[in-house]
All heavy atoms as a GROMACS GRO file, in nm:
protein
  588
    1MET      N    1 -14.997  -7.883  10.706
    1MET     CA    2 -14.968  -7.744  10.696
    1MET      C    3 -15.084  -7.671  10.762
    1MET      O    4 -15.202  -7.700  10.740
    1MET     CB    5 -14.955  -7.697  10.552
    1MET     CG    6 -14.952  -7.550  10.538
    1MET     SD    7 -14.960  -7.490  10.372
    1MET     CE    8 -14.800  -7.542  10.314
    2PHE      N    9 -15.052  -7.563  10.835
    2PHE     CA   10 -15.150  -7.480  10.898
    2PHE      C   11 -15.137  -7.336  10.845
    2PHE      O   12 -15.021  -7.285  10.839
    2PHE     CB   13 -15.138  -7.477  11.050
    2PHE     CG   14 -15.173  -7.604  11.113
    2PHE    CD1   15 -15.078  -7.702  11.138
    2PHE    CD2   16 -15.307  -7.631  11.146
    2PHE    CE1   17 -15.109  -7.824  11.197
    2PHE    CE2   18 -15.338  -7.752  11.209
    2PHE     CZ   19 -15.240  -7.849  11.235
    3ILE      N   20 -15.242  -7.267  10.822
    3ILE     CA   21 -15.240  -7.126  10.786
    3ILE      C   22 -15.319  -7.054  10.898
    3ILE      O   23 -15.434  -7.085  10.927
    3ILE     CB   24 -15.313  -7.099  10.650
    3ILE    CG1   25 -15.232  -7.170  10.538
    3ILE    CG2   26 -15.311  -6.949  10.629
    3ILE    CD1   27 -15.300  -7.166  10.404
    4ASP      N   28 -15.255  -6.958  10.964
    4ASP     CA   29 -15.316  -6.885  11.068
    4ASP      C   30 -15.349  -6.747  11.018
    4ASP      O   31 -15.265  -6.665  10.979
    4ASP     CB   32 -15.218  -6.869  11.189
    4ASP     CG   33 -15.280  -6.802  11.308
    4ASP    OD1   34 -15.388  -6.738  11.294
    4ASP    OD2   35 -15.217  -6.807  11.413
    5THR      N   36 -15.477  -6.714  11.003
    5THR     CA   37 -15.524  -6.587  10.944
    5THR      C   38 -15.529  -6.476  11.050
    5THR      O   39 -15.558  -6.366  11.016
    5THR     CB   40 -15.661  -6.602  10.881
    5THR    OG1   41 -15.759  -6.618  10.988
    5THR    CG2   42 -15.673  -6.714  10.781
    6GLY      N   43 -15.509  -6.513  11.174
    6GLY     CA   44 -15.523  -6.419  11.288
    6GLY      C   45 -15.647  -6.438  11.360
    6GLY      O   46 -15.658  -6.409  11.481
    7SER      N   47 -15.750  -6.490  11.292
    7SER     CA   48 -15.878  -6.519  11.360
    7SER      C   49 -15.922  -6.664  11.334
    7SER      O   50 -15.993  -6.722  11.411
    7SER     CB   51 -15.986  -6.418  11.324
    7SER     OG   52 -16.003  -6.421  11.183
    8GLU      N   53 -15.875  -6.720  11.221
    8GLU     CA   54 -15.907  -6.859  11.186
    8GLU      C   55 -15.777  -6.937  11.167
    8GLU      O   56 -15.678  -6.885  11.133
    8GLU     CB   57 -15.990  -6.868  11.059
    8GLU     CG   58 -16.128  -6.813  11.069
    8GLU     CD   59 -16.133  -6.662  11.036
    8GLU    OE1   60 -16.039  -6.608  10.973
    8GLU    OE2   61 -16.230  -6.596  11.079
    9LEU      N   62 -15.791  -7.067  11.189
    9LEU     CA   63 -15.681  -7.160  11.163
    9LEU      C   64 -15.729  -7.257  11.052
    9LEU      O   65 -15.836  -7.317  11.065
    9LEU     CB   66 -15.643  -7.230  11.290
    9LEU     CG   67 -15.518  -7.322  11.289
    9LEU    CD1   68 -15.396  -7.238  11.260
    9LEU    CD2   69 -15.507  -7.393  11.415
   10VAL      N   70 -15.654  -7.267  10.948
   10VAL     CA   71 -15.690  -7.355  10.838
   10VAL      C   72 -15.585  -7.466  10.824
   10VAL      O   73 -15.463  -7.435  10.818
   10VAL     CB   74 -15.699  -7.275  10.705
   10VAL    CG1   75 -15.738  -7.369  10.590
   10VAL    CG2   76 -15.799  -7.159  10.717
   11LYS      N   77 -15.627  -7.587  10.818
   11LYS     CA   78 -15.537  -7.702  10.807
   11LYS      C   79 -15.553  -7.763  10.665
   11LYS      O   80 -15.660  -7.781  10.620
   11LYS     CB   81 -15.567  -7.808  10.908
   11LYS     CG   82 -15.477  -7.930  10.899
   11LYS     CD   83 -15.504  -8.035  11.000
   11LYS     CE   84 -15.411  -8.154  10.985
   11LYS     NZ   85 -15.437  -8.256  11.088
   12LEU      N   86 -15.438  -7.785  10.600
   12LEU     CA   87 -15.436  -7.854  10.471
   12LEU      C   88 -15.354  -7.984  10.496
   12LEU      O   89 -15.243  -7.978  10.536
   12LEU     CB   90 -15.364  -7.771  10.365
   12LEU     CG   91 -15.435  -7.644  10.318
   12LEU    CD1   92 -15.409  -7.527  10.419
   12LEU    CD2   93 -15.383  -7.606  10.182
   13ALA      N   94 -15.422  -8.095  10.474
   13ALA     CA   95 -15.358  -8.225  10.503
   13ALA      C   96 -15.342  -8.304  10.374
   13ALA      O   97 -15.422  -8.291  10.282
   13ALA     CB   98 -15.439  -8.304  10.608
   14HIS      N   99 -15.240  -8.389  10.369
   14HIS     CA  100 -15.211  -8.478  10.264
   14HIS      C  101 -15.141  -8.408  10.149
   14HIS      O  102 -15.154  -8.451  10.034
   14HIS     CB  103 -15.334  -8.556  10.210
   14HIS     CG  104 -15.401  -8.636  10.314
   14HIS    ND1  105 -15.339  -8.744  10.380
   14HIS    CD2  106 -15.524  -8.622  10.373
   14HIS    CE1  107 -15.427  -8.790  10.469
   14HIS    NE2  108 -15.537  -8.720  10.465
   15LEU      N  109 -15.060  -8.308  10.179
   15LEU     CA  110 -14.976  -8.247  10.077
   15LEU      C  111 -14.856  -8.345  10.050
   15LEU      O  112 -14.803  -8.410  10.143
   15LEU     CB  113 -14.923  -8.113  10.124
   15LEU     CG  114 -15.036  -8.008  10.128
   15LEU    CD1  115 -14.973  -7.878  10.189
   15LEU    CD2  116 -15.105  -7.982  10.000
   16GLN      N  117 -14.811  -8.340   9.929
   16GLN     CA  118 -14.702  -8.432   9.886
   16GLN      C  119 -14.570  -8.389   9.953
   16GLN      O  120 -14.532  -8.271   9.943
   16GLN     CB  121 -14.691  -8.427   9.733
   16GLN     CG  122 -14.607  -8.533   9.671
   16GLN     CD  123 -14.614  -8.521   9.523
   16GLN    OE1  124 -14.534  -8.449   9.464
   16GLN    NE2  125 -14.711  -8.586   9.462
   17PRO      N  126 -14.502  -8.481  10.023
   17PRO     CA  127 -14.380  -8.444  10.082
   17PRO      C  128 -14.280  -8.379   9.987
   17PRO      O  129 -14.267  -8.422   9.872
   17PRO     CB  130 -14.323  -8.578  10.137
   17PRO     CG  131 -14.449  -8.666  10.151
   17PRO     CD  132 -14.537  -8.626  10.039
   18GLY      N  133 -14.212  -8.278  10.032
   18GLY     CA  134 -14.111  -8.211   9.950
   18GLY      C  135 -14.166  -8.111   9.854
   18GLY      O  136 -14.089  -8.048   9.779
   19THR      N  137 -14.294  -8.089   9.849
   19THR     CA  138 -14.354  -7.992   9.756
   19THR      C  139 -14.401  -7.861   9.826
   19THR      O  140 -14.435  -7.770   9.750
   19THR     CB  141 -14.471  -8.055   9.679
   19THR    OG1  142 -14.581  -8.076   9.768
   19THR    CG2  143 -14.434  -8.180   9.605
   20VAL      N  144 -14.404  -7.859   9.954
   20VAL     CA  145 -14.453  -7.739  10.023
   20VAL      C  146 -14.355  -7.625   9.995
   20VAL      O  147 -14.231  -7.637  10.011
   20VAL     CB  148 -14.466  -7.764  10.176
   20VAL    CG1  149 -14.500  -7.641  10.250
   20VAL    CG2  150 -14.567  -7.873  10.203
   21THR      N  151 -14.409  -7.509   9.952
   21THR     CA  152 -14.327  -7.401   9.907
   21THR      C  153 -14.313  -7.283  10.011
   21THR      O  154 -14.249  -7.184   9.978
   21THR     CB  155 -14.390  -7.337   9.783
   21THR    OG1  156 -14.519  -7.288   9.808
   21THR    CG2  157 -14.402  -7.444   9.668
   22VAL      N  158 -14.375  -7.299  10.130
   22VAL     CA  159 -14.370  -7.194  10.229
   22VAL      C  160 -14.312  -7.253  10.359
   22VAL      O  161 -14.317  -7.375  10.378
   22VAL     CB  162 -14.509  -7.131  10.254
   22VAL    CG1  163 -14.554  -7.056  10.133
   22VAL    CG2  164 -14.612  -7.236  10.290
   23ALA      N  165 -14.268  -7.166  10.446
   23ALA     CA  166 -14.217  -7.205  10.575
   23ALA      C  167 -14.293  -7.135  10.686
   23ALA      O  168 -14.362  -7.033  10.660
   23ALA     CB  169 -14.067  -7.171  10.585
   24THR      N  170 -14.278  -7.185  10.804
   24THR     CA  171 -14.342  -7.124  10.920
   24THR      C  172 -14.309  -6.976  10.932
   24THR      O  173 -14.193  -6.938  10.917
   24THR     CB  174 -14.293  -7.195  11.052
   24THR    OG1  175 -14.332  -7.331  11.044
   24THR    CG2  176 -14.364  -7.131  11.176
   25GLY      N  177 -14.410  -6.889  10.946
   25GLY     CA  178 -14.386  -6.747  10.955
   25GLY      C  179 -14.401  -6.676  10.819
   25GLY      O  180 -14.415  -6.550  10.824
   26ASP      N  181 -14.396  -6.742  10.710
   26ASP     CA  182 -14.418  -6.681  10.580
   26ASP      C  183 -14.562  -6.624  10.567
   26ASP      O  184 -14.654  -6.685  10.614
   26ASP     CB  185 -14.398  -6.779  10.468
   26ASP     CG  186 -14.247  -6.813  10.442
   26ASP    OD1  187 -14.159  -6.752  10.510
   26ASP    OD2  188 -14.224  -6.900  10.358
   27ARG      N  189 -14.571  -6.515  10.499
   27ARG     CA  190 -14.707  -6.467  10.458
   27ARG      C  191 -14.740  -6.529  10.330
   27ARG      O  192 -14.659  -6.545  10.240
   27ARG     CB  193 -14.708  -6.312  10.442
   27ARG     CG  194 -14.695  -6.239  10.572
   27ARG     CD  195 -14.709  -6.088  10.548
   27ARG     NE  196 -14.718  -6.018  10.675
   27ARG     CZ  197 -14.830  -5.985  10.736
   27ARG    NH1  198 -14.948  -6.009  10.676
   27ARG    NH2  199 -14.834  -5.921  10.848
   28VAL      N  200 -14.871  -6.569  10.317
   28VAL     CA  201 -14.913  -6.631  10.190
   28VAL      C  202 -15.024  -6.538  10.129
   28VAL      O  203 -15.086  -6.457  10.202
   28VAL     CB  204 -14.972  -6.771  10.210
   28VAL    CG1  205 -14.864  -6.862  10.265
   28VAL    CG2  206 -15.096  -6.772  10.304
   29ARG      N  207 -15.037  -6.545  10.000
   29ARG     CA  208 -15.134  -6.459   9.929
   29ARG      C  209 -15.233  -6.546   9.849
   29ARG      O  210 -15.200  -6.663   9.817
   29ARG     CB  211 -15.062  -6.364   9.840
   29ARG     CG  212 -14.990  -6.423   9.724
   29ARG     CD  213 -14.908  -6.322   9.644
   29ARG     NE  214 -14.856  -6.384   9.522
   29ARG     CZ  215 -14.752  -6.467   9.520
   29ARG    NH1  216 -14.697  -6.510   9.635
   29ARG    NH2  217 -14.710  -6.522   9.406
   30VAL      N  218 -15.345  -6.488   9.817
   30VAL     CA  219 -15.443  -6.558   9.740
   30VAL      C  220 -15.381  -6.606   9.608
   30VAL      O  221 -15.311  -6.530   9.539
   30VAL     CB  222 -15.565  -6.465   9.713
   30VAL    CG1  223 -15.661  -6.527   9.612
   30VAL    CG2  224 -15.633  -6.428   9.840
   31GLY      N  225 -15.405  -6.731   9.571
   31GLY     CA  226 -15.353  -6.786   9.443
   31GLY      C  227 -15.213  -6.840   9.447
   31GLY      O  228 -15.166  -6.895   9.355
   32GLN      N  229 -15.149  -6.822   9.559
   32GLN     CA  230 -15.010  -6.868   9.576
   32GLN      C  231 -15.004  -7.020   9.587
   32GLN      O  232 -15.082  -7.080   9.655
   32GLN     CB  233 -14.942  -6.806   9.704
   32GLN     CG  234 -14.801  -6.852   9.722
   32GLN     CD  235 -14.744  -6.789   9.846
   32GLN    OE1  236 -14.801  -6.692   9.903
   32GLN    NE2  237 -14.625  -6.834   9.886
   33LEU      N  238 -14.911  -7.082   9.512
   33LEU     CA  239 -14.894  -7.229   9.525
   33LEU      C  240 -14.833  -7.257   9.660
   33LEU      O  241 -14.729  -7.204   9.695
   33LEU     CB  242 -14.800  -7.276   9.412
   33LEU     CG  243 -14.762  -7.429   9.420
   33LEU    CD1  244 -14.886  -7.514   9.392
   33LEU    CD2  245 -14.656  -7.460   9.325
   34LEU      N  246 -14.898  -7.344   9.736
   34LEU     CA  247 -14.851  -7.378   9.869
   34LEU      C  248 -14.783  -7.520   9.869
   34LEU      O  249 -14.697  -7.549   9.952
   34LEU     CB  250 -14.965  -7.380   9.973
   34LEU     CG  251 -15.037  -7.245   9.981
   34LEU    CD1  252 -15.152  -7.259  10.084
   34LEU    CD2  253 -14.943  -7.139  10.029
   35GLY      N  254 -14.825  -7.606   9.783
   35GLY     CA  255 -14.773  -7.744   9.772
   35GLY      C  256 -14.861  -7.822   9.677
   35GLY      O  257 -14.960  -7.769   9.628
   36GLU      N  258 -14.822  -7.947   9.658
   36GLU     CA  259 -14.898  -8.032   9.566
   36GLU      C  260 -14.971  -8.136   9.646
   36GLU      O  261 -14.925  -8.184   9.750
   36GLU     CB  262 -14.798  -8.098   9.468
   36GLU     CG  263 -14.733  -8.000   9.373
   36GLU     CD  264 -14.637  -8.068   9.280
   36GLU    OE1  265 -14.645  -8.192   9.258
   36GLU    OE2  266 -14.552  -7.997   9.225
   37VAL      N  267 -15.082  -8.172   9.598
   37VAL     CA  268 -15.172  -8.264   9.664
   37VAL      C  269 -15.105  -8.403   9.660
   37VAL      O  270 -15.053  -8.444   9.558
   37VAL     CB  271 -15.308  -8.272   9.599
   37VAL    CG1  272 -15.396  -8.381   9.663
   37VAL    CG2  273 -15.382  -8.141   9.617
   38GLY      N  274 -15.104  -8.474   9.775
   38GLY     CA  275 -15.040  -8.606   9.773
   38GLY      C  276 -15.135  -8.717   9.803
   38GLY      O  277 -15.257  -8.702   9.797
   39ASN      N  278 -15.082  -8.828   9.844
   39ASN     CA  279 -15.159  -8.948   9.867
   39ASN      C  280 -15.112  -9.018   9.996
   39ASN      O  281 -15.071  -9.132   9.996
   39ASN     CB  282 -15.142  -9.042   9.746
   39ASN     CG  283 -15.244  -9.152   9.753
   39ASN    OD1  284 -15.345  -9.144   9.816
   39ASN    ND2  285 -15.217  -9.264   9.679
   40SER      N  286 -15.108  -8.943  10.104
   40SER     CA  287 -15.062  -8.997  10.231
   40SER      C  288 -15.174  -9.071  10.300
   40SER      O  289 -15.288  -9.046  10.273
   40SER     CB  290 -14.999  -8.889  10.323
   40SER     OG  291 -15.103  -8.792  10.349
   41GLY      N  292 -15.137  -9.163  10.382
   41GLY     CA  293 -15.238  -9.239  10.454
   41GLY      C  294 -15.283  -9.362  10.372
   41GLY      O  295 -15.220  -9.399  10.275
   42ASP      N  296 -15.390  -9.423  10.417
   42ASP     CA  297 -15.442  -9.547  10.348
   42ASP      C  298 -15.547  -9.506  10.247
   42ASP      O  299 -15.666  -9.513  10.272
   42ASP     CB  300 -15.500  -9.638  10.456
   42ASP     CG  301 -15.549  -9.772  10.404
   42ASP    OD1  302 -15.495  -9.808  10.291
   42ASP    OD2  303 -15.629  -9.836  10.463
   43THR      N  304 -15.503  -9.456  10.135
   43THR     CA  305 -15.593  -9.407  10.031
   43THR      C  306 -15.553  -9.463   9.896
   43THR      O  307 -15.440  -9.511   9.881
   43THR     CB  308 -15.594  -9.252  10.024
   43THR    OG1  309 -15.459  -9.212   9.985
   43THR    CG2  310 -15.626  -9.192  10.155
   44THR      N  311 -15.644  -9.450   9.799
   44THR     CA  312 -15.612  -9.501   9.665
   44THR      C  313 -15.580  -9.392   9.563
   44THR      O  314 -15.544  -9.419   9.450
   44THR     CB  315 -15.736  -9.578   9.615
   44THR    OG1  316 -15.849  -9.493   9.613
   44THR    CG2  317 -15.762  -9.707   9.698
   45GLU      N  318 -15.599  -9.263   9.605
   45GLU     CA  319 -15.577  -9.155   9.512
   45GLU      C  320 -15.538  -9.029   9.582
   45GLU      O  321 -15.568  -9.014   9.704
   45GLU     CB  322 -15.700  -9.127   9.426
   45GLU     CG  323 -15.823  -9.096   9.508
   45GLU     CD  324 -15.951  -9.109   9.430
   45GLU    OE1  325 -15.966  -9.203   9.354
   45GLU    OE2  326 -16.040  -9.022   9.448
   46PRO      N  327 -15.468  -8.939   9.518
   46PRO     CA  328 -15.432  -8.811   9.583
   46PRO      C  329 -15.558  -8.733   9.625
   46PRO      O  330 -15.659  -8.737   9.554
   46PRO     CB  331 -15.353  -8.736   9.476
   46PRO     CG  332 -15.304  -8.844   9.376
   46PRO     CD  333 -15.411  -8.947   9.386
   47HIS      N  334 -15.551  -8.663   9.736
   47HIS     CA  335 -15.662  -8.583   9.778
   47HIS      C  336 -15.617  -8.482   9.881
   47HIS      O  337 -15.505  -8.489   9.929
   47HIS     CB  338 -15.774  -8.671   9.845
   47HIS     CG  339 -15.727  -8.745   9.965
   47HIS    ND1  340 -15.639  -8.853   9.964
   47HIS    CD2  341 -15.751  -8.721  10.097
   47HIS    CE1  342 -15.616  -8.891  10.086
   47HIS    NE2  343 -15.683  -8.813  10.173
   48LEU      N  344 -15.702  -8.382   9.909
   48LEU     CA  345 -15.670  -8.281  10.005
   48LEU      C  346 -15.779  -8.277  10.111
   48LEU      O  347 -15.896  -8.273  10.079
   48LEU     CB  348 -15.658  -8.144   9.930
   48LEU     CG  349 -15.630  -8.027  10.019
   48LEU    CD1  350 -15.488  -8.030  10.079
   48LEU    CD2  351 -15.647  -7.894   9.941
   49HIS      N  352 -15.739  -8.272  10.235
   49HIS     CA  353 -15.832  -8.247  10.342
   49HIS      C  354 -15.814  -8.101  10.389
   49HIS      O  355 -15.705  -8.052  10.411
   49HIS     CB  356 -15.806  -8.338  10.465
   49HIS     CG  357 -15.850  -8.474  10.440
   49HIS    ND1  358 -15.838  -8.571  10.546
   49HIS    CD2  359 -15.903  -8.541  10.338
   49HIS    CE1  360 -15.884  -8.689  10.497
   49HIS    NE2  361 -15.923  -8.668  10.368
   50LEU      N  362 -15.928  -8.027  10.395
   50LEU     CA  363 -15.924  -7.888  10.444
   50LEU      C  364 -16.012  -7.886  10.573
   50LEU      O  365 -16.116  -7.945  10.577
   50LEU     CB  366 -15.990  -7.796  10.349
   50LEU     CG  367 -15.917  -7.760  10.223
   50LEU    CD1  368 -16.001  -7.675  10.130
   50LEU    CD2  369 -15.788  -7.683  10.259
   51HIS      N  370 -15.962  -7.813  10.667
   51HIS     CA  371 -16.035  -7.796  10.794
   51HIS      C  372 -16.007  -7.654  10.844
   51HIS      O  373 -15.896  -7.610  10.846
   51HIS     CB  374 -15.991  -7.893  10.905
   51HIS     CG  375 -16.055  -7.871  11.034
   51HIS    ND1  376 -16.183  -7.908  11.062
   51HIS    CD2  377 -16.015  -7.803  11.145
   51HIS    CE1  378 -16.217  -7.867  11.185
   51HIS    NE2  379 -16.115  -7.809  11.240
   52ALA      N  380 -16.118  -7.583  10.872
   52ALA     CA  381 -16.100  -7.441  10.919
   52ALA      C  382 -16.173  -7.433  11.053
   52ALA      O  383 -16.280  -7.490  11.074
   52ALA     CB  384 -16.160  -7.343  10.818
   53GLU      N  385 -16.114  -7.357  11.143
   53GLU     CA  386 -16.178  -7.342  11.273
   53GLU      C  387 -16.151  -7.203  11.332
   53GLU      O  388 -16.051  -7.137  11.296
   53GLU     CB  389 -16.133  -7.448  11.374
   53GLU     CG  390 -15.988  -7.447  11.407
   53GLU     CD  391 -15.949  -7.560  11.502
   53GLU    OE1  392 -15.973  -7.674  11.472
   53GLU    OE2  393 -15.895  -7.527  11.610
   54ARG      N  394 -16.240  -7.159  11.418
   54ARG     CA  395 -16.224  -7.033  11.492
   54ARG      C  396 -16.255  -7.067  11.637
   54ARG      O  397 -16.363  -7.124  11.668
   54ARG     CB  398 -16.318  -6.926  11.443
   54ARG     CG  399 -16.308  -6.797  11.512
   54ARG     CD  400 -16.404  -6.690  11.463
   54ARG     NE  401 -16.392  -6.668  11.317
   54ARG     CZ  402 -16.499  -6.678  11.235
   54ARG    NH1  403 -16.619  -6.707  11.279
   54ARG    NH2  404 -16.484  -6.657  11.108
   55ASP      N  405 -16.166  -7.032  11.726
   55ASP     CA  406 -16.182  -7.064  11.869
   55ASP      C  407 -16.215  -7.209  11.897
   55ASP      O  408 -16.296  -7.243  11.979
   55ASP     CB  409 -16.290  -6.973  11.926
   55ASP     CG  410 -16.256  -6.823  11.920
   55ASP    OD1  411 -16.133  -6.795  11.928
   55ASP    OD2  412 -16.344  -6.744  11.900
   56GLY      N  413 -16.155  -7.300  11.816
   56GLY     CA  414 -16.174  -7.441  11.838
   56GLY      C  415 -16.300  -7.501  11.776
   56GLY      O  416 -16.318  -7.620  11.785
   57LEU      N  417 -16.376  -7.416  11.710
   57LEU     CA  418 -16.507  -7.463  11.651
   57LEU      C  419 -16.490  -7.469  11.501
   57LEU      O  420 -16.443  -7.374  11.437
   57LEU     CB  421 -16.622  -7.372  11.691
   57LEU     CG  422 -16.654  -7.362  11.836
   57LEU    CD1  423 -16.763  -7.256  11.856
   57LEU    CD2  424 -16.701  -7.497  11.890
   58GLY      N  425 -16.527  -7.582  11.439
   58GLY     CA  426 -16.517  -7.598  11.292
   58GLY      C  427 -16.601  -7.497  11.218
   58GLY      O  428 -16.712  -7.458  11.266
   59LEU      N  429 -16.554  -7.454  11.105
   59LEU     CA  430 -16.628  -7.354  11.018
   59LEU      C  431 -16.676  -7.425  10.891
   59LEU      O  432 -16.608  -7.510  10.838
   59LEU     CB  433 -16.540  -7.238  10.985
   59LEU     CG  434 -16.483  -7.156  11.106
   59LEU    CD1  435 -16.378  -7.059  11.060
   59LEU    CD2  436 -16.597  -7.085  11.178
   60ASP      N  437 -16.786  -7.382  10.841
   60ASP     CA  438 -16.826  -7.422  10.705
   60ASP      C  439 -16.739  -7.349  10.604
   60ASP      O  440 -16.708  -7.228  10.620
   60ASP     CB  441 -16.974  -7.384  10.681
   60ASP     CG  442 -17.070  -7.469  10.768
   60ASP    OD1  443 -17.035  -7.583  10.798
   60ASP    OD2  444 -17.181  -7.420  10.790
   61LEU      N  445 -16.706  -7.417  10.500
   61LEU     CA  446 -16.618  -7.360  10.397
   61LEU      C  447 -16.704  -7.320  10.270
   61LEU      O  448 -16.788  -7.400  10.232
   61LEU     CB  449 -16.504  -7.454  10.360
   61LEU     CG  450 -16.407  -7.488  10.468
   61LEU    CD1  451 -16.317  -7.600  10.419
   61LEU    CD2  452 -16.331  -7.369  10.512
   62ARG      N  453 -16.673  -7.214  10.215
   62ARG     CA  454 -16.735  -7.171  10.089
   62ARG      C  455 -16.620  -7.137   9.988
   62ARG      O  456 -16.521  -7.080  10.026
   62ARG     CB  457 -16.824  -7.049  10.106
   62ARG     CG  458 -16.947  -7.079  10.180
   62ARG     CD  459 -17.036  -6.959  10.189
   62ARG     NE  460 -16.964  -6.856  10.261
   62ARG     CZ  461 -17.015  -6.734  10.286
   62ARG    NH1  462 -17.130  -6.699  10.243
   62ARG    NH2  463 -16.943  -6.646  10.351
   63PHE      N  464 -16.643  -7.178   9.862
   63PHE     CA  465 -16.540  -7.155   9.758
   63PHE      C  466 -16.589  -7.060   9.655
   63PHE      O  467 -16.694  -7.085   9.595
   63PHE     CB  468 -16.496  -7.288   9.699
   63PHE     CG  469 -16.443  -7.384   9.798
   63PHE    CD1  470 -16.518  -7.471   9.868
   63PHE    CD2  471 -16.305  -7.379   9.825
   63PHE    CE1  472 -16.463  -7.562   9.964
   63PHE    CE2  473 -16.249  -7.464   9.923
   63PHE     CZ  474 -16.328  -7.558   9.990
   64THR      N  475 -16.523  -6.952   9.635
   64THR     CA  476 -16.559  -6.854   9.537
   64THR      C  477 -16.536  -6.901   9.394
   64THR      O  478 -16.427  -6.958   9.370
   64THR     CB  479 -16.479  -6.720   9.559
   64THR    OG1  480 -16.506  -6.679   9.694
   64THR    CG2  481 -16.527  -6.614   9.465
   65GLY      N  482 -16.634  -6.888   9.308
   65GLY     CA  483 -16.612  -6.924   9.168
   65GLY      C  484 -16.625  -7.070   9.137
   65GLY      O  485 -16.593  -7.111   9.022
   66ILE      N  486 -16.667  -7.155   9.235
   66ILE     CA  487 -16.684  -7.294   9.206
   66ILE      C  488 -16.832  -7.329   9.214
   66ILE      O  489 -16.894  -7.303   9.311
   66ILE     CB  490 -16.603  -7.380   9.307
   66ILE    CG1  491 -16.453  -7.350   9.292
   66ILE    CG2  492 -16.630  -7.527   9.290
   66ILE    CD1  493 -16.364  -7.421   9.394
   67THR      N  494 -16.880  -7.383   9.107
   67THR     CA  495 -17.023  -7.420   9.100
   67THR      C  496 -17.032  -7.571   9.100
   67THR      O  497 -16.936  -7.645   9.071
   67THR     CB  498 -17.084  -7.367   8.975
   67THR    OG1  499 -17.020  -7.413   8.857
   67THR    CG2  500 -17.083  -7.211   8.973
   68GLY      N  501 -17.145  -7.622   9.135
   68GLY     CA  502 -17.172  -7.765   9.140
   68GLY      C  503 -17.119  -7.832   9.261
   68GLY      O  504 -17.065  -7.760   9.352
   69THR      N  505 -17.127  -7.961   9.271
   69THR     CA  506 -17.082  -8.035   9.382
   69THR      C  507 -16.932  -8.067   9.378
   69THR      O  508 -16.870  -8.077   9.272
   69THR     CB  509 -17.159  -8.163   9.400
   69THR    OG1  510 -17.135  -8.244   9.284
   69THR    CG2  511 -17.305  -8.142   9.413
   70LEU      N  512 -16.875  -8.080   9.495
   70LEU     CA  513 -16.737  -8.130   9.509
   70LEU      C  514 -16.745  -8.276   9.536
   70LEU      O  515 -16.809  -8.320   9.633
   70LEU     CB  516 -16.667  -8.051   9.627
   70LEU     CG  517 -16.657  -7.902   9.607
   70LEU    CD1  518 -16.593  -7.837   9.728
   70LEU    CD2  519 -16.568  -7.868   9.483
   71HIS      N  520 -16.685  -8.358   9.450
   71HIS     CA  521 -16.693  -8.503   9.463
   71HIS      C  522 -16.568  -8.571   9.412
   71HIS      O  523 -16.486  -8.504   9.343
   71HIS     CB  524 -16.816  -8.552   9.388
   71HIS     CG  525 -16.814  -8.510   9.238
   71HIS    ND1  526 -16.860  -8.391   9.195
   71HIS    CD2  527 -16.766  -8.576   9.127
   71HIS    CE1  528 -16.842  -8.383   9.065
   71HIS    NE2  529 -16.783  -8.494   9.023
   72ARG      N  530 -16.560  -8.697   9.442
   72ARG     CA  531 -16.447  -8.775   9.397
   72ARG      C  532 -16.427  -8.768   9.247
   72ARG      O  533 -16.527  -8.782   9.174
   72ARG     CB  534 -16.469  -8.922   9.439
   72ARG     CG  535 -16.361  -9.015   9.393
   72ARG     CD  536 -16.396  -9.163   9.429
   72ARG     NE  537 -16.413  -9.175   9.572
   72ARG     CZ  538 -16.319  -9.223   9.654
   72ARG    NH1  539 -16.207  -9.262   9.605
   72ARG    NH2  540 -16.342  -9.233   9.780
   73GLY      N  541 -16.306  -8.746   9.205
   73GLY     CA  542 -16.277  -8.743   9.060
   73GLY      C  543 -16.288  -8.607   8.998
   73GLY      O  544 -16.248  -8.589   8.885
   74ARG      N  545 -16.349  -8.511   9.065
   74ARG     CA  546 -16.364  -8.375   9.008
   74ARG      C  547 -16.225  -8.309   9.017
   74ARG      O  548 -16.164  -8.307   9.119
   74ARG     CB  549 -16.471  -8.292   9.077
   74ARG     CG  550 -16.481  -8.161   9.019
   74ARG     CD  551 -16.600  -8.082   9.069
   74ARG     NE  552 -16.604  -7.950   9.003
   74ARG     CZ  553 -16.679  -7.852   9.039
   74ARG    NH1  554 -16.763  -7.867   9.136
   74ARG    NH2  555 -16.673  -7.738   8.973
   75THR      N  556 -16.189  -8.243   8.910
   75THR     CA  557 -16.065  -8.161   8.907
   75THR      C  558 -16.100  -8.014   8.913
   75THR      O  559 -16.186  -7.968   8.830
   75THR     CB  560 -15.985  -8.199   8.780
   75THR    OG1  561 -15.954  -8.336   8.782
   75THR    CG2  562 -15.858  -8.117   8.777
   76LEU      N  563 -16.038  -7.941   8.995
   76LEU     CA  564 -16.056  -7.797   9.007
   76LEU      C  565 -15.930  -7.725   8.968
   76LEU      O  566 -15.820  -7.766   9.006
   76LEU     CB  567 -16.089  -7.758   9.152
   76LEU     CG  568 -16.217  -7.821   9.211
   76LEU    CD1  569 -16.227  -7.782   9.355
   76LEU    CD2  570 -16.338  -7.784   9.135
   77ARG      N  571 -15.945  -7.628   8.886
   77ARG     CA  572 -15.832  -7.547   8.837
   77ARG      C  573 -15.858  -7.403   8.869
   77ARG      O  574 -15.972  -7.356   8.859
   77ARG     CB  575 -15.807  -7.568   8.691
   77ARG     CG  576 -15.783  -7.712   8.654
   77ARG     CD  577 -15.733  -7.725   8.506
   77ARG     NE  578 -15.737  -7.850   8.452
   77ARG     CZ  579 -15.674  -7.960   8.495
   77ARG    NH1  580 -15.600  -7.952   8.599
   77ARG    NH2  581 -15.686  -8.077   8.438
   78THR      N  582 -15.753  -7.326   8.902
   78THR     CA  583 -15.769  -7.186   8.930
   78THR      C  584 -15.706  -7.106   8.818
   78THR      O  585 -15.627  -7.154   8.738
   78THR     CB  586 -15.704  -7.147   9.064
   78THR    OG1  587 -15.565  -7.186   9.053
   78THR    CG2  588 -15.766  -7.216   9.178
   0.00000   0.00000   0.00000
């Protein structure tokens, strides 16, 4: 799934098939459920890959309200 903000492109990979709740052209809002994390590819557990870029260059991501490290096994809730 790709989200186009108008200046950045954000890719969400490994969403569970059949759970995506938006379609191409839909506007999305903060906090909206977009889909469920899946387990596609050669992996042992569900996970989400996030990639953001502007003009083809990768961007560093910052998460509001999340403290500590992001690591295997950590569960984040909003």
